[in-house]
N, C-alpha and C positions, 0 to 999 in steps of 0.2 A: 701870281696862284693863288688861290686861299688853302690853307694848311689843308682843311679837310680832303679836299679833292687830290692834294699831292699826295695825303696818308695813301690811295690807291695803288700808289706807286710802288709799293710793299706787301710782303706775304710772310712775313715773321712769325714765327710759332710761336704761340702764349709763353709770355713766360720770361721776354731776352729783357734785363734790364740792366744792361752791363756796356754802354755806350762807352763806356770812360774805359774799358780793355778794347774794345774795337764796332768799329761801327759797320750797319750792313746798307748795304749799295740800294738806290731805289732802281727801279725796272733800267732804264736807259744806260747805267753805267755797267749794270752784268750784262746787258744785250750787247752793248760796245764792245766788253771783255770777251766775250764769245765770241764771236764776228771777229774780230783781231785775231783773235786766236785759232781761229779758223783759218785763216787766210793765212796764219804763219807755219800754219801746218804742213799744206802741202805750196807751200809761196806763192801764194794768189795775185798777192801784189807787192810794190814797193815800201818801204819802213816809212817814207816822209810824213804821209798822211797821219801815222802813231804819232811822228816828231811834233806835229801844227797842233796835237794834243797837249804837248806843254805848255806850248805858247796858250792857247784857250785858258789850261790851268792856272798859267801865271794872270793873266787877267782877270781871269774869276775872281783871284785871291785878293788881288786890288782892289779891288770893289769892294766885297767884303769888309776887309779889315782900312777902307777909305785914305790909300796910300797910290803915289803914280806907279804905272806900271814897272819903267824905269827904276826903279829902287823898290824891286822883289829879283830873288834868287831864288834860284830850286837847287833844290838835288834830292837825298834818301832820307837821310832823318834829323834829331836836332843837334845831336853834337856833332855832326860833319858840318852842319850852318855854323854853329859854334865857335869850331876850332881857329879860323883865323882872328877872329875874335879876342881868342883868350890868348894869341901866340903874339899879338900885334901888343900886348899889354907892356908898360916897362918895368925892368928888373926893379923889383921891389912892391909893385904894385897890390894896393889893399882891397878884396874882395867882398861884400858881404850879401849874405846867402840866409836864405830861411835854413830851418833846424831840421827840418822836416820833407826841404826839397828833393824832385825826383835825381836820380844821378846825372840823368842827362845835361842838367843844366848845373851839377856840381863838376862833376869829377875833370871836364874841359880845363877849371877853373885851379882844380884841385891840383892837374899834372902838371905847372906851371912853379911847383913848388922849390925846384931844383935852381928856380931863377929866381929863386927871391919873392916871389907872388906868394901874399898872405889872405887865407880865406879866413874869416869869422862867420859862424853862423850861430845865428839868433833865433831867439822866438818871431815867428810870423807877424805876431802882433805888436812885436816889439820895434818890426825892420823902419821906420821910421825914424824912429828916435836914433837908430845906430847909425844911421848915417849921420856923420860929420865930415869937418876939415880933412884928415884924413884917411876919408872912403874916396877910393879912384872909379871904382862902380861895382853896381848894384842888381843881381841877380837874384830873379823871381818867378816864381808861377804865376800866372795871372789868376787862374784858378786853382787851387790846392792836388794832386791826383790823390793824395792819402783821406782827406775826408771831404773833399769842394768846398770848402775855404774860397771865397772870393776876396782876391788882396786889393787894398786900399789904393787903387793903381794910381790913379792922379796925385795924392797923396805923397806917397813915393818919389813918384815924378818930382812932384817940388821939393822935396826934400835934395833929391841930387840935384838936382837946379841950384839949388841956394847956394852946395858947394862945390861943384863943377864936377860932379860924379856923373860917367855914362849909365844908362840904364839899358839895360836887358833884359828881355821878359821871354816866357816859354808860355805860350799861349795856344800848347797841346789839348787842354782839358779846357778848352773856352772857346777858340775859336770854331765858327759853327752853329752856338746856339747862343752865344754870347753878344752884344755889339761893344765893340770898343774900338777906337782911332790909336792904329798903332803910331800914327805919326809922333805922338807926344813922348817913344821912347827912342832911343839911337839904332837897337835893333831887339826884332821881333822874331822870334823861329815859333814855328808849328807840323809838326809833326798829322799828315792828314787822313791815315787811318781812322780816328777815332770821331767828333763829332762832321770831320768833313767828307767820313764816310766814302772815302778813296779805299783804293789796293794798297798795303802797307807796303812800303817804300819809294811814294811819294811824301817831300815836304818842301814846305816853304820860308822865306826869311822877307824878312824887312832889314833894308841896312841903309839910313841914312846917308846921305852925300856927305857929310861931314867925317861922319865916322869912318866911308868906304876910302877915304882920303888916308887913313893911318893902317888900312890891313895891306896883307900882298897876298894876293890870290894863288897858292901855293897848287892849288889839283887844278888850275889852268887846265884843259886841253882844248881841241877842235869846239866843242862847243860853247867855251867861255870868250872864241873869237869873234871879233866887230862884225862878220860875215860867215857865220858857220861852216855852210857848203862851198867854198874859196877858201879853207884851211885844215885840209886835212892831211898838207903836206909839206914840210921845210918849213925854213926861217922867211922872214922875220917874224919876233913875236908881234902878233895884230890884235889886241885885246879889246872886246867891248870897252867903249869908255863909264857905261852905267854898271847897276847893281850885276848883268850878265856876266863882266869880266872873272865873278864867284860862283857860277853854272859850274856841277856836274853835268856830264854825257846825263838825258835823261832815262828813266827805268821805262820804256818804250807801253808797254800794257798798265804800269799805274795809274799814270797819266792820261790813260785812251779811259780809264771809267775813272781816274778824277775828274778829268774838264763837266764831263754831266751833270755827276754829282756834286759842285761845286755852284753852274750854274743854277740846277734846281733850287739850292739855298738862296742865290738870289733874288728868284723869282721869286719865292715865297715869301724872303725879307725875313734879317735876325731877331728884330725883335716881336714878331708873330709867332717864330721857332722859341726864342727866350719865355714869352707868357707861358706857351703851352707845357713848355717841359720843367719850368717851376710850378705850374701849377699841380701838378704829377707829380712832384717831391713832394708839395703840401700837404697833398693830400696824403701822402703816402705816411709825413710825417704827423699829421693829424690821428689816424687811425691807430699808429703807436703811441697817442696821449705826447706827442712830442712837441715844440713852436714851431711857428715856421720859418723858414729858411731865404735866400736869395740865391739858388744855387740848384742846376740839374743834379748835382752829384751828392747822394748823405750817407752819412753810416749812423748806424747803431749801433747799441749794445744790447742782444736778447738773447737770453740762453737759449745755445742747439740750434742758432740761426741758422748757420752754414748747413745744417745736416735738415733741418725743417723744410728749408726751398728746395734743396733738392730732391727733396720728398713729391714736393707739389709740381715740380718743372720748372720752376723759377731758378734762372742765371744771375749769379749776380757776382761779386768778387769780394774776396778777402784782404783787405788793407790794415796794415797796425796793429793787428788783432779785432778787424771793428768789422763786421759787413759792408759793403759799400752798392749801394745799389744808385742807377740812372739810365735818367729818362731824358729819350730824344722825341722828334716828330711823329715818328711811329708809333710809339711807348701807347697805351690806350688807360684806360678808363679799369679795364678790367684787367688788365697786368697788373696795377696796381693793387685792386682786390684781391687776385686769384697771391701774393704776396702778404698780403694782411689777413687774409686767412690762415694762411699757413704760417704765420710767427702769431698767430692773439687765441689763434682755434685749438 
């Protein structure tokens, strides 16, 4: 599907420049959730179809990031998906993290301090050089939440491999607009309610097979079983032998909305989405006399920016003291120009 055709599946109010906070659902996702909620309200159907949406979502996510579906775990939030990785770190392990990293990819490592796990924060620009023989794991966001900086993914991975360190990536602010190969890392986690445009409460992770061998599925329940539908009651333990052993039971309606949203992204293609999003971001930067960038998220310092945008009906965010604007496939030139008029008028 061409991006221009896909854009007809949204009707956002003008001025939504805040996908980095939450994405807007395409019509198929919105309709699917409303229909499921209507069925739930009156008990019209059983739940199995809602559960099948979780498996459609898992498959779509695997395709978007280029990994086998058997290596994909589903959950609810990024920190929950990272918990077994953090818990498996050896006593005294050393972790390197960017200093302005979103805390969902920081706190899971910091809470291991009582076991002697040491977390060192460094400037993102110095992350590659900070990885040394004493590093056991490097964790970073592929795209920084605070300002939209795109990390040097392949360089970080190469440095980590040179020293035998694990690589953990939070791709929440990247997946859905930035094409990348999740299989380069050991773990990639994504909250789906931003650029994947799913309801909040759906999250995905890639767990490499070699990493999974080190992890214990402490949150295992019926959905982590080799056959969930024959694992409602009683022993023995019978977990899946792939990434599904780390699943938690899916929040049904979140995945009912996630499946059509992810499938639509796959149909449009992430390269087309990236080109559209970055072009709008660069139009915004150019209008403010800034040089172009490579991200769908940009931050600017303009006196009174937050108030001026609000008066014009433009919804953006403030992060780290700066106005953060973010552009996705439903954003338009008119949205950009509305924001520029507010900031330069």
